[in-house]
All heavy atoms as a GROMACS GRO file, in nm:
protein
  570
    1MET      N    1   1.049  10.124  15.053
    1MET     CA    2   0.975  10.011  15.004
    1MET      C    3   1.057   9.883  15.022
    1MET      O    4   1.180   9.886  15.024
    1MET     CB    5   0.939  10.030  14.858
    1MET     CG    6   0.845   9.931  14.805
    1MET     SD    7   0.786   9.987  14.644
    1MET     CE    8   0.689   9.847  14.606
    2SER      N    9   0.994   9.772  15.033
    2SER     CA   10   1.062   9.646  15.050
    2SER      C   11   0.983   9.535  14.984
    2SER      O   12   0.864   9.553  14.954
    2SER     CB   13   1.085   9.615  15.198
    2SER     OG   14   0.961   9.598  15.262
    3TYR      N   15   1.050   9.425  14.963
    3TYR     CA   16   0.987   9.309  14.899
    3TYR      C   17   0.994   9.192  14.995
    3TYR      O   18   1.090   9.176  15.073
    3TYR     CB   19   1.060   9.273  14.768
    3TYR     CG   20   1.042   9.377  14.661
    3TYR    CD1   21   1.137   9.476  14.640
    3TYR    CD2   22   0.932   9.373  14.578
    3TYR    CE1   23   1.122   9.569  14.543
    3TYR    CE2   24   0.916   9.471  14.479
    3TYR     CZ   25   1.010   9.566  14.462
    3TYR     OH   26   0.995   9.660  14.364
    4ASN      N   27   0.896   9.106  14.988
    4ASN     CA   28   0.897   8.980  15.059
    4ASN      C   29   0.946   8.872  14.965
    4ASN      O   30   0.879   8.836  14.870
    4ASN     CB   31   0.758   8.942  15.109
    4ASN     CG   32   0.735   8.981  15.251
    4ASN    OD1   33   0.830   8.994  15.327
    4ASN    ND2   34   0.608   8.999  15.289
    5ILE      N   35   1.067   8.822  14.991
    5ILE     CA   36   1.126   8.718  14.907
    5ILE      C   37   1.142   8.596  14.996
    5ILE      O   38   1.222   8.597  15.092
    5ILE     CB   39   1.261   8.763  14.849
    5ILE    CG1   40   1.241   8.886  14.761
    5ILE    CG2   41   1.323   8.650  14.768
    5ILE    CD1   42   1.366   8.946  14.706
    6PHE      N   43   1.066   8.490  14.970
    6PHE     CA   44   1.065   8.366  15.047
    6PHE      C   45   1.039   8.395  15.192
    6PHE      O   46   1.100   8.338  15.282
    6PHE     CB   47   1.196   8.289  15.030
    6PHE     CG   48   1.224   8.247  14.890
    6PHE    CD1   49   1.332   8.295  14.821
    6PHE    CD2   50   1.141   8.154  14.827
    6PHE    CE1   51   1.359   8.256  14.693
    6PHE    CE2   52   1.166   8.115  14.698
    6PHE     CZ   53   1.276   8.166  14.630
    7GLY      N   54   0.949   8.490  15.221
    7GLY     CA   55   0.912   8.522  15.355
    7GLY      C   56   1.009   8.609  15.430
    7GLY      O   57   0.996   8.629  15.550
    8VAL      N   58   1.106   8.663  15.361
    8VAL     CA   59   1.207   8.753  15.421
    8VAL      C   60   1.187   8.892  15.363
    8VAL      O   61   1.181   8.909  15.242
    8VAL     CB   62   1.351   8.700  15.396
    8VAL    CG1   63   1.452   8.797  15.456
    8VAL    CG2   64   1.368   8.564  15.450
    9LYS      N   65   1.182   8.991  15.452
    9LYS     CA   66   1.166   9.127  15.407
    9LYS      C   67   1.301   9.181  15.360
    9LYS      O   68   1.398   9.184  15.435
    9LYS     CB   69   1.113   9.214  15.524
    9LYS     CG   70   1.077   9.353  15.485
    9LYS     CD   71   1.019   9.425  15.602
    9LYS     CE   72   0.988   9.567  15.564
    9LYS     NZ   73   0.933   9.642  15.680
   10VAL      N   74   1.310   9.220  15.230
   10VAL     CA   75   1.435   9.267  15.171
   10VAL      C   76   1.413   9.411  15.123
   10VAL      O   77   1.322   9.434  15.042
   10VAL     CB   78   1.480   9.178  15.054
   10VAL    CG1   79   1.608   9.230  14.993
   10VAL    CG2   80   1.497   9.035  15.099
   11LEU      N   81   1.496   9.504  15.171
   11LEU     CA   82   1.483   9.642  15.127
   11LEU      C   83   1.539   9.662  14.988
   11LEU      O   84   1.627   9.589  14.943
   11LEU     CB   85   1.560   9.734  15.229
   11LEU     CG   86   1.506   9.733  15.372
   11LEU    CD1   87   1.600   9.818  15.458
   11LEU    CD2   88   1.364   9.787  15.374
   12ASN      N   89   1.487   9.766  14.922
   12ASN     CA   90   1.532   9.801  14.786
   12ASN      C   91   1.683   9.828  14.782
   12ASN      O   92   1.752   9.792  14.688
   12ASN     CB   93   1.458   9.921  14.733
   12ASN     CG   94   1.316   9.890  14.695
   12ASN    OD1   95   1.276   9.776  14.688
   12ASN    ND2   96   1.239   9.994  14.669
   13GLU      N   97   1.733   9.890  14.887
   13GLU     CA   98   1.876   9.924  14.892
   13GLU      C   99   1.962   9.800  14.884
   13GLU      O  100   2.066   9.800  14.815
   13GLU     CB  101   1.907  10.004  15.019
   13GLU     CG  102   1.844  10.140  15.027
   13GLU     CD  103   1.700  10.137  15.082
   13GLU    OE1  104   1.654  10.031  15.125
   13GLU    OE2  105   1.633  10.242  15.076
   14TYR      N  106   1.922   9.695  14.950
   14TYR     CA  107   1.998   9.572  14.949
   14TYR      C  108   1.991   9.502  14.814
   14TYR      O  109   2.091   9.442  14.768
   14TYR     CB  110   1.953   9.477  15.059
   14TYR     CG  111   1.977   9.533  15.199
   14TYR    CD1  112   1.878   9.530  15.294
   14TYR    CD2  113   2.099   9.595  15.234
   14TYR    CE1  114   1.899   9.580  15.422
   14TYR    CE2  115   2.120   9.646  15.357
   14TYR     CZ  116   2.021   9.640  15.452
   14TYR     OH  117   2.042   9.689  15.577
   15LEU      N  118   1.878   9.512  14.749
   15LEU     CA  119   1.866   9.453  14.615
   15LEU      C  120   1.957   9.527  14.514
   15LEU      O  121   2.023   9.465  14.432
   15LEU     CB  122   1.720   9.459  14.567
   15LEU     CG  123   1.621   9.373  14.644
   15LEU    CD1  124   1.480   9.398  14.597
   15LEU    CD2  125   1.656   9.226  14.627
   16VAL      N  126   1.961   9.660  14.527
   16VAL     CA  127   2.046   9.740  14.438
   16VAL      C  128   2.192   9.709  14.464
   16VAL      O  129   2.271   9.688  14.371
   16VAL     CB  130   2.017   9.890  14.454
   16VAL    CG1  131   2.119   9.975  14.384
   16VAL    CG2  132   1.879   9.922  14.404
   17LEU      N  133   2.232   9.705  14.592
   17LEU     CA  134   2.372   9.675  14.622
   17LEU      C  135   2.412   9.535  14.576
   17LEU      O  136   2.524   9.515  14.530
   17LEU     CB  137   2.395   9.692  14.774
   17LEU     CG  138   2.391   9.836  14.825
   17LEU    CD1  139   2.402   9.837  14.977
   17LEU    CD2  140   2.502   9.919  14.765
   18GLY      N  141   2.324   9.442  14.590
   18GLY     CA  142   2.351   9.306  14.544
   18GLY      C  143   2.365   9.299  14.391
   18GLY      O  144   2.454   9.231  14.340
   19THR      N  145   2.281   9.375  14.323
   19THR     CA  146   2.291   9.378  14.177
   19THR      C  147   2.422   9.442  14.131
   19THR      O  148   2.492   9.390  14.044
   19THR     CB  149   2.172   9.457  14.119
   19THR    OG1  150   2.051   9.394  14.163
   19THR    CG2  151   2.178   9.460  13.966
   20TYR      N  152   2.457   9.557  14.194
   20TYR     CA  153   2.583   9.622  14.160
   20TYR      C  154   2.702   9.533  14.189
   20TYR      O  155   2.799   9.526  14.115
   20TYR     CB  156   2.600   9.753  14.235
   20TYR     CG  157   2.514   9.867  14.184
   20TYR    CD1  158   2.489   9.978  14.263
   20TYR    CD2  159   2.458   9.863  14.058
   20TYR    CE1  160   2.412  10.083  14.219
   20TYR    CE2  161   2.380   9.965  14.010
   20TYR     CZ  162   2.357  10.077  14.092
   20TYR     OH  163   2.281  10.179  14.046
   21GLY      N  164   2.697   9.463  14.301
   21GLY     CA  165   2.806   9.370  14.336
   21GLY      C  166   2.818   9.258  14.237
   21GLY      O  167   2.928   9.219  14.196
   22ALA      N  168   2.705   9.201  14.194
   22ALA     CA  169   2.708   9.091  14.099
   22ALA      C  170   2.764   9.140  13.963
   22ALA      O  171   2.844   9.069  13.899
   22ALA     CB  172   2.567   9.035  14.080
   23ILE      N  173   2.722   9.258  13.922
   23ILE     CA  174   2.774   9.311  13.794
   23ILE      C  175   2.923   9.338  13.803
   23ILE      O  176   3.000   9.310  13.711
   23ILE     CB  177   2.695   9.439  13.754
   23ILE    CG1  178   2.551   9.402  13.716
   23ILE    CG2  179   2.762   9.512  13.640
   23ILE    CD1  180   2.461   9.521  13.696
   24GLY      N  181   2.966   9.394  13.918
   24GLY     CA  182   3.110   9.422  13.938
   24GLY      C  183   3.192   9.294  13.935
   24GLY      O  184   3.298   9.291  13.875
   25LEU      N  185   3.144   9.192  14.004
   25LEU     CA  186   3.217   9.065  14.003
   25LEU      C  187   3.220   9.000  13.865
   25LEU      O  188   3.323   8.946  13.823
   25LEU     CB  189   3.153   8.968  14.103
   25LEU     CG  190   3.182   8.996  14.249
   25LEU    CD1  191   3.101   8.902  14.338
   25LEU    CD2  192   3.330   8.982  14.278
   26ALA      N  193   3.113   9.013  13.791
   26ALA     CA  194   3.110   8.957  13.654
   26ALA      C  195   3.206   9.034  13.565
   26ALA      O  196   3.280   8.974  13.487
   26ALA     CB  197   2.968   8.966  13.598
   27ALA      N  198   3.211   9.166  13.578
   27ALA     CA  199   3.304   9.246  13.495
   27ALA      C  200   3.448   9.215  13.533
   27ALA      O  201   3.535   9.202  13.447
   27ALA     CB  202   3.276   9.394  13.515
   28TYR      N  203   3.477   9.200  13.661
   28TYR     CA  204   3.612   9.166  13.705
   28TYR      C  205   3.654   9.028  13.649
   28TYR      O  206   3.765   9.011  13.599
   28TYR     CB  207   3.620   9.167  13.858
   28TYR     CG  208   3.751   9.113  13.909
   28TYR    CD1  209   3.864   9.190  13.903
   28TYR    CD2  210   3.760   8.984  13.964
   28TYR    CE1  211   3.986   9.144  13.952
   28TYR    CE2  212   3.881   8.938  14.013
   28TYR     CZ  213   3.992   9.015  14.005
   28TYR     OH  214   4.113   8.969  14.049
   29GLY      N  215   3.564   8.931  13.662
   29GLY     CA  216   3.596   8.799  13.612
   29GLY      C  217   3.615   8.792  13.462
   29GLY      O  218   3.697   8.719  13.410
   30ALA      N  219   3.541   8.878  13.389
   30ALA     CA  220   3.550   8.877  13.243
   30ALA      C  221   3.675   8.948  13.194
   30ALA      O  222   3.724   8.918  13.086
   30ALA     CB  223   3.428   8.943  13.181
   31THR      N  224   3.729   9.042  13.272
   31THR     CA  225   3.842   9.121  13.221
   31THR      C  226   3.973   9.087  13.289
   31THR      O  227   4.075   9.147  13.254
   31THR     CB  228   3.816   9.272  13.247
   31THR    OG1  229   3.799   9.295  13.385
   31THR    CG2  230   3.692   9.316  13.172
   32ARG      N  231   3.979   8.995  13.382
   32ARG     CA  232   4.103   8.970  13.451
   32ARG      C  233   4.200   8.881  13.372
   32ARG      O  234   4.310   8.854  13.416
   32ARG     CB  235   4.080   8.914  13.588
   32ARG     CG  236   4.019   8.774  13.586
   32ARG     CD  237   4.020   8.718  13.721
   32ARG     NE  238   4.094   8.593  13.712
   32ARG     CZ  239   4.089   8.498  13.798
   32ARG    NH1  240   4.019   8.512  13.907
   32ARG    NH2  241   4.155   8.386  13.781
   33GLY      N  242   4.160   8.834  13.258
   33GLY     CA  243   4.249   8.749  13.179
   33GLY      C  244   4.226   8.605  13.208
   33GLY      O  245   4.119   8.565  13.253
   34GLY      N  246   4.327   8.526  13.183
   34GLY     CA  247   4.315   8.385  13.208
   34GLY      C  248   4.385   8.307  13.100
   34GLY      O  249   4.478   8.356  13.036
   35GLY      N  250   4.341   8.191  13.079
   35GLY     CA  251   4.406   8.107  12.979
   35GLY      C  252   4.524   8.036  13.037
   35GLY      O  253   4.546   8.038  13.157
   36SER      N  254   4.601   7.976  12.953
   36SER     CA  255   4.714   7.899  13.000
   36SER      C  256   4.833   7.990  13.027
   36SER      O  257   4.844   8.103  12.975
   36SER     CB  258   4.753   7.794  12.900
   36SER     OG  259   4.803   7.855  12.783
   37LYS      N  260   4.924   7.941  13.107
   37LYS     CA  261   5.044   8.017  13.140
   37LYS      C  262   5.153   7.998  13.036
   37LYS      O  263   5.261   8.051  13.046
   37LYS     CB  264   5.097   7.977  13.277
   37LYS     CG  265   5.002   8.015  13.387
   37LYS     CD  266   5.058   7.975  13.523
   37LYS     CE  267   4.958   8.012  13.631
   37LYS     NZ  268   5.006   7.979  13.762
   38ASP      N  269   5.124   7.920  12.931
   38ASP     CA  270   5.221   7.893  12.826
   38ASP      C  271   5.208   7.993  12.710
   38ASP      O  272   5.239   7.959  12.598
   38ASP     CB  273   5.199   7.752  12.769
   38ASP     CG  274   5.229   7.648  12.876
   38ASP    OD1  275   5.308   7.676  12.967
   38ASP    OD2  276   5.170   7.538  12.866
   39LYS      N  277   5.163   8.115  12.737
   39LYS     CA  278   5.146   8.213  12.633
   39LYS      C  279   5.279   8.269  12.582
   39LYS      O  280   5.287   8.320  12.474
   39LYS     CB  281   5.059   8.328  12.681
   39LYS     CG  282   4.912   8.288  12.687
   39LYS     CD  283   4.826   8.410  12.705
   39LYS     CE  284   4.682   8.369  12.697
   39LYS     NZ  285   4.593   8.481  12.699
   40GLN      N  286   5.384   8.259  12.663
   40GLN     CA  287   5.513   8.308  12.616
   40GLN      C  288   5.565   8.212  12.512
   40GLN      O  289   5.580   8.093  12.535
   40GLN     CB  290   5.613   8.315  12.733
   40GLN     CG  291   5.580   8.417  12.837
   40GLN     CD  292   5.679   8.417  12.950
   40GLN    OE1  293   5.765   8.332  12.955
   40GLN    NE2  294   5.668   8.514  13.038
   41SER      N  295   5.595   8.268  12.395
   41SER     CA  296   5.642   8.181  12.289
   41SER      C  297   5.793   8.154  12.311
   41SER      O  298   5.866   8.243  12.353
   41SER     CB  299   5.623   8.246  12.153
   41SER     OG  300   5.698   8.366  12.143
   42SER      N  301   5.831   8.034  12.287
   42SER     CA  302   5.970   7.999  12.303
   42SER      C  303   6.054   8.053  12.189
   42SER      O  304   6.173   8.067  12.200
   42SER     CB  305   5.985   7.848  12.312
   42SER     OG  306   5.939   7.789  12.193
   43GLY      N  307   5.989   8.093  12.082
   43GLY     CA  308   6.061   8.152  11.966
   43GLY      C  309   6.136   8.046  11.890
   43GLY      O  310   6.203   7.962  11.949
   44SER      N  311   6.128   8.052  11.759
   44SER     CA  312   6.204   7.956  11.680
   44SER      C  313   6.307   8.026  11.593
   44SER      O  314   6.363   7.967  11.506
   44SER     CB  315   6.106   7.879  11.588
   44SER     OG  316   6.036   7.969  11.506
   45GLY      N  317   6.331   8.155  11.623
   45GLY     CA  318   6.433   8.231  11.549
   45GLY      C  319   6.571   8.187  11.586
   45GLY      O  320   6.595   8.118  11.683
   46ALA      N  321   6.669   8.231  11.508
   46ALA     CA  322   6.807   8.191  11.530
   46ALA      C  323   6.862   8.245  11.661
   46ALA      O  324   6.943   8.180  11.726
   46ALA     CB  325   6.895   8.238  11.413
   47SER      N  326   6.814   8.361  11.704
   47SER     CA  327   6.869   8.422  11.824
   47SER      C  328   6.780   8.401  11.946
   47SER      O  329   6.804   8.459  12.049
   47SER     CB  330   6.892   8.571  11.804
   47SER     OG  331   6.767   8.636  11.789
   48ALA      N  332   6.675   8.320  11.935
   48ALA     CA  333   6.580   8.308  12.044
   48ALA      C  334   6.644   8.243  12.167
   48ALA      O  335   6.628   8.292  12.277
   48ALA     CB  336   6.458   8.226  12.000
   49GLY      N  337   6.716   8.137  12.151
   49GLY     CA  338   6.772   8.069  12.267
   49GLY      C  339   6.920   8.088  12.281
   49GLY      O  340   6.977   8.067  12.385
   50SER      N  341   6.988   8.138  12.178
   50SER     CA  342   7.133   8.143  12.183
   50SER      C  343   7.186   8.277  12.231
   50SER      O  344   7.303   8.289  12.257
   50SER     CB  345   7.189   8.114  12.043
   50SER     OG  346   7.141   8.210  11.950
   51SER      N  347   7.100   8.380  12.240
   51SER     CA  348   7.150   8.510  12.279
   51SER      C  349   7.052   8.572  12.377
   51SER      O  350   6.945   8.524  12.401
   51SER     CB  351   7.162   8.595  12.150
   51SER     OG  352   7.116   8.723  12.164
   52SER      N  353   7.097   8.682  12.438
   52SER     CA  354   7.011   8.747  12.537
   52SER      C  355   6.907   8.838  12.475
   52SER      O  356   6.819   8.885  12.540
   52SER     CB  357   7.100   8.827  12.634
   52SER     OG  358   7.166   8.930  12.564
   53THR      N  359   6.920   8.865  12.344
   53THR     CA  360   6.820   8.949  12.277
   53THR      C  361   6.706   8.862  12.230
   53THR      O  362   6.726   8.753  12.179
   53THR     CB  363   6.882   9.023  12.155
   53THR    OG1  364   6.930   8.925  12.065
   53THR    CG2  365   6.993   9.116  12.198
   54PRO      N  366   6.582   8.911  12.246
   54PRO     CA  367   6.468   8.831  12.202
   54PRO      C  368   6.455   8.830  12.051
   54PRO      O  369   6.508   8.917  11.982
   54PRO     CB  370   6.347   8.903  12.264
   54PRO     CG  371   6.395   9.044  12.282
   54PRO     CD  372   6.544   9.034  12.311
   55ALA      N  373   6.387   8.732  12.000
   55ALA     CA  374   6.361   8.725  11.855
   55ALA      C  375   6.271   8.840  11.816
   55ALA      O  376   6.175   8.873  11.885
   55ALA     CB  377   6.293   8.594  11.820
   56ILE      N  378   6.302   8.907  11.709
   56ILE     CA  379   6.226   9.022  11.665
   56ILE      C  380   6.103   8.976  11.587
   56ILE      O  381   6.116   8.912  11.484
   56ILE     CB  382   6.312   9.116  11.577
   56ILE    CG1  383   6.431   9.166  11.659
   56ILE    CG2  384   6.230   9.231  11.524
   56ILE    CD1  385   6.526   9.250  11.580
   57LEU      N  386   5.988   9.009  11.638
   57LEU     CA  387   5.862   8.979  11.572
   57LEU      C  388   5.848   8.831  11.537
   57LEU      O  389   5.781   8.796  11.440
   57LEU     CB  390   5.841   9.066  11.446
   57LEU     CG  391   5.841   9.216  11.468
   57LEU    CD1  392   5.832   9.285  11.333
   57LEU    CD2  393   5.724   9.259  11.553
   58GLY      N  394   5.909   8.745  11.611
   58GLY     CA  395   5.897   8.600  11.586
   58GLY      C  396   5.957   8.561  11.452
   58GLY      O  397   5.900   8.480  11.384
   59GLY      N  398   6.070   8.619  11.415
   59GLY     CA  399   6.135   8.585  11.288
   59GLY      C  400   6.162   8.436  11.277
   59GLY      O  401   6.205   8.373  11.371
   60GLN      N  402   6.136   8.380  11.161
   60GLN     CA  403   6.150   8.236  11.145
   60GLN      C  404   6.289   8.195  11.112
   60GLN      O  405   6.328   8.082  11.134
   60GLN     CB  406   6.051   8.189  11.037
   60GLN     CG  407   5.906   8.212  11.073
   60GLN     CD  408   5.863   8.134  11.196
   60GLN    OE1  409   5.899   8.021  11.214
   60GLN    NE2  410   5.790   8.200  11.284
   61ASP      N  411   6.369   8.282  11.054
   61ASP     CA  412   6.506   8.246  11.022
   61ASP      C  413   6.598   8.366  11.039
   61ASP      O  414   6.554   8.478  11.064
   61ASP     CB  415   6.518   8.186  10.881
   61ASP     CG  416   6.464   8.279  10.773
   61ASP    OD1  417   6.456   8.401  10.796
   61ASP    OD2  418   6.432   8.230  10.664
   62ALA      N  419   6.728   8.346  11.025
   62ALA     CA  420   6.826   8.451  11.048
   62ALA      C  421   6.817   8.559  10.940
   62ALA      O  422   6.838   8.678  10.970
   62ALA     CB  423   6.965   8.391  11.048
   63ASP      N  424   6.785   8.526  10.817
   63ASP     CA  425   6.773   8.625  10.709
   63ASP      C  426   6.660   8.723  10.739
   63ASP      O  427   6.677   8.844  10.721
   63ASP     CB  428   6.748   8.557  10.575
   63ASP     CG  429   6.868   8.477  10.526
   63ASP    OD1  430   6.980   8.510  10.568
   63ASP    OD2  431   6.846   8.382  10.449
   64GLU      N  432   6.549   8.672  10.784
   64GLU     CA  433   6.434   8.756  10.812
   64GLU      C  434   6.467   8.850  10.931
   64GLU      O  435   6.436   8.970  10.927
   64GLU     CB  436   6.312   8.672  10.846
   64GLU     CG  437   6.186   8.753  10.869
   64GLU     CD  438   6.065   8.663  10.897
   64GLU    OE1  439   6.078   8.540  10.894
   64GLU    OE2  440   5.959   8.721  10.920
   65GLU      N  441   6.532   8.797  11.032
   65GLU     CA  442   6.571   8.879  11.147
   65GLU      C  443   6.670   8.985  11.110
   65GLU      O  444   6.658   9.101  11.152
   65GLU     CB  445   6.626   8.788  11.257
   65GLU     CG  446   6.651   8.864  11.385
   65GLU     CD  447   6.694   8.771  11.498
   65GLU    OE1  448   6.670   8.647  11.489
   65GLU    OE2  449   6.748   8.822  11.596
   66ALA      N  450   6.766   8.953  11.026
   66ALA     CA  451   6.865   9.050  10.981
   66ALA      C  452   6.797   9.160  10.899
   66ALA      O  453   6.830   9.280  10.914
   66ALA     CB  454   6.973   8.982  10.897
   67PHE      N  455   6.702   9.124  10.815
   67PHE     CA  456   6.628   9.225  10.736
   67PHE      C  457   6.552   9.321  10.827
   67PHE      O  458   6.555   9.443  10.805
   67PHE     CB  459   6.531   9.155  10.640
   67PHE     CG  460   6.439   9.252  10.568
   67PHE    CD1  461   6.486   9.328  10.464
   67PHE    CD2  462   6.308   9.265  10.611
   67PHE    CE1  463   6.400   9.415  10.401
   67PHE    CE2  464   6.223   9.353  10.548
   67PHE     CZ  465   6.270   9.431  10.440
   68ILE      N  466   6.486   9.266  10.929
   68ILE     CA  467   6.408   9.353  11.020
   68ILE      C  468   6.503   9.446  11.096
   68ILE      O  469   6.473   9.564  11.111
   68ILE     CB  470   6.324   9.265  11.115
   68ILE    CG1  471   6.216   9.192  11.034
   68ILE    CG2  472   6.260   9.351  11.223
   68ILE    CD1  473   6.138   9.090  11.112
   69LYS      N  474   6.617   9.394  11.142
   69LYS     CA  475   6.713   9.478  11.216
   69LYS      C  476   6.764   9.590  11.124
   69LYS      O  477   6.775   9.707  11.165
   69LYS     CB  478   6.828   9.397  11.266
   69LYS     CG  479   6.795   9.314  11.387
   69LYS     CD  480   6.917   9.237  11.436
   69LYS     CE  481   6.881   9.154  11.557
   69LYS     NZ  482   6.996   9.080  11.611
   70GLN      N  483   6.796   9.560  10.999
   70GLN     CA  484   6.845   9.659  10.906
   70GLN      C  485   6.736   9.762  10.876
   70GLN      O  486   6.764   9.882  10.875
   70GLN     CB  487   6.888   9.591  10.775
   70GLN     CG  488   6.938   9.689  10.672
   70GLN     CD  489   6.969   9.621  10.539
   70GLN    OE1  490   6.948   9.501  10.525
   70GLN    NE2  491   7.016   9.698  10.444
   71PHE      N  492   6.614   9.718  10.857
   71PHE     CA  493   6.504   9.811  10.831
   71PHE      C  494   6.484   9.905  10.946
   71PHE      O  495   6.465  10.027  10.928
   71PHE     CB  496   6.375   9.730  10.804
   71PHE     CG  497   6.255   9.817  10.778
   71PHE    CD1  498   6.236   9.876  10.654
   71PHE    CD2  499   6.164   9.843  10.880
   71PHE    CE1  500   6.127   9.956  10.631
   71PHE    CE2  501   6.053   9.923  10.857
   71PHE     CZ  502   6.035   9.980  10.732
   72LEU      N  503   6.488   9.854  11.070
   72LEU     CA  504   6.469   9.940  11.186
   72LEU      C  505   6.583  10.040  11.201
   72LEU      O  506   6.562  10.155  11.238
   72LEU     CB  507   6.456   9.855  11.313
   72LEU     CG  508   6.326   9.773  11.326
   72LEU    CD1  509   6.332   9.685  11.449
   72LEU    CD2  510   6.207   9.865  11.331
   73ALA      N  511   6.709   9.997  11.174
   73ALA     CA  512   6.821  10.087  11.180
   73ALA      C  513   6.809  10.199  11.079
   73ALA      O  514   6.834  10.318  11.110
   73ALA     CB  515   6.952  10.009  11.158
   74GLU      N  516   6.766  10.167  10.957
   74GLU     CA  517   6.746  10.272  10.855
   74GLU      C  518   6.632  10.366  10.891
   74GLU      O  519   6.640  10.488  10.870
   74GLU     CB  520   6.719  10.206  10.720
   74GLU     CG  521   6.840  10.136  10.658
   74GLU     CD  522   6.805  10.066  10.530
   74GLU    OE1  523   6.694  10.080  10.481
   74GLU    OE2  524   6.895   9.995  10.480
   75ALA      N  525   6.528  10.312  10.949
   75ALA     CA  526   6.414  10.396  10.990
   75ALA      C  527   6.455  10.492  11.103
   75ALA      O  528   6.411  10.605  11.104
   75ALA     CB  529   6.299  10.308  11.034
   76GLN      N  530   6.540  10.448  11.193
   76GLN     CA  531   6.587  10.535  11.300
   76GLN      C  532   6.677  10.642  11.244
   76GLN      O  533   6.674  10.757  11.291
   76GLN     CB  534   6.659  10.453  11.408
   76GLN     CG  535   6.565  10.372  11.492
   76GLN     CD  536   6.636  10.286  11.594
   76GLN    OE1  537   6.760  10.272  11.587
   76GLN    NE2  538   6.561  10.228  11.686
   77LYS      N  539   6.761  10.610  11.144
   77LYS     CA  540   6.845  10.712  11.081
   77LYS      C  541   6.760  10.819  11.012
   77LYS      O  542   6.789  10.938  11.019
   77LYS     CB  543   6.943  10.648  10.983
   77LYS     CG  544   7.068  10.592  11.043
   77LYS     CD  545   7.171  10.566  10.938
   77LYS     CE  546   7.154  10.427  10.885
   77LYS     NZ  547   7.256  10.388  10.786
   78ASP      N  548   6.658  10.773  10.943
   78ASP     CA  549   6.571  10.866  10.869
   78ASP      C  550   6.495  10.958  10.963
   78ASP      O  551   6.465  11.074  10.927
   78ASP     CB  552   6.475  10.790  10.781
   78ASP     CG  553   6.542  10.720  10.664
   78ASP    OD1  554   6.659  10.754  10.635
   78ASP    OD2  555   6.482  10.628  10.605
   79SER      N  556   6.460  10.912  11.079
   79SER     CA  557   6.378  10.990  11.169
   79SER      C  558   6.461  11.098  11.245
   79SER      O  559   6.405  11.189  11.299
   79SER     CB  560   6.308  10.903  11.272
   79SER     OG  561   6.402  10.844  11.359
   80LYS      N  562   6.592  11.086  11.244
   80LYS     CA  563   6.677  11.182  11.315
   80LYS      C  564   6.711  11.300  11.231
   80LYS      O  565   6.701  11.328  11.127
   80LYS     CB  566   6.806  11.115  11.361
   80LYS     CG  567   6.780  11.018  11.475
   80LYS     CD  568   6.907  10.961  11.527
   80LYS     CE  569   6.876  10.864  11.637
   80LYS     NZ  570   6.994  10.805  11.695
   0.00000   0.00000   0.00000
């Protein structure tokens, strides 16, 4: 079967392929990400710029970062 669209004979197969292609392109465009390239946080923690280790969970000060490091070290000891 075929349809006459603006005087042009178009087969059903081509309409289906065009629909699948449009849906595929829309899904790709919706899931490929985007936004600005400034998503990497510069970090405001004490060790963010002064050391090669990244700030842990975006700690705001040295006390908070030390607490998180100590908590993780204790959790690793407990799990062994």
